[in-house]
Phi, psi and omega in degrees: 000127180281141179295127183234142170279141177290318177211170176219159013261023185308136175052047175294323182280166179272010186237048181273112183251129176283151176216142182236130174222104184065234180269001180268124171243123180219174178233145175215182179294140178156201180307121185293099182230010182217136177209155178302145187281093169199151179263144176288143176256147182218162175289161179297139178206180179293339180252354179222082186275183182302323179297319180287326176298312180296317179297318179300315180297318179293317179298317178297323177297315179300313181298319180290338180273356176288126180302148179299151180287132180297337181268002177081012179281163181261137174291124190220155170262127175256124180267118177241173177291342181263349182144195185251137178241136174272127185209157171274125188227139170276127184254164176057048178252170177284154175295141181253118179299131177083003180289153174279133178229178177299339178279349178290166181293158186306317182296318180294317179294317179302314180291315183296321181267000179055045182287146175257101181253000000 
């Protein structure tokens, strides 16, 4: 299965940073902490064996089968200090002053993303 973007041109650059303000999660230029939800595929190697190749393909199939968001947001992975969150995100937006980002303290990110830790 070839790696596919769900939509474009979201996160074309390598510097897509998530930001949270209330119920809005969006991405703008900054620390790369947000990317479209798909896993990279690679050839078999000592660190990426057949089991991981098969799992990657299955996970990508699951992600591609999630219905598109009615609000037009992109299915994305948010990278935090606590782990990765799958979320609907508006991409290519302006930076929001005072928004919570991955650079914010753990408690602020946990609260903003409503994480269950």
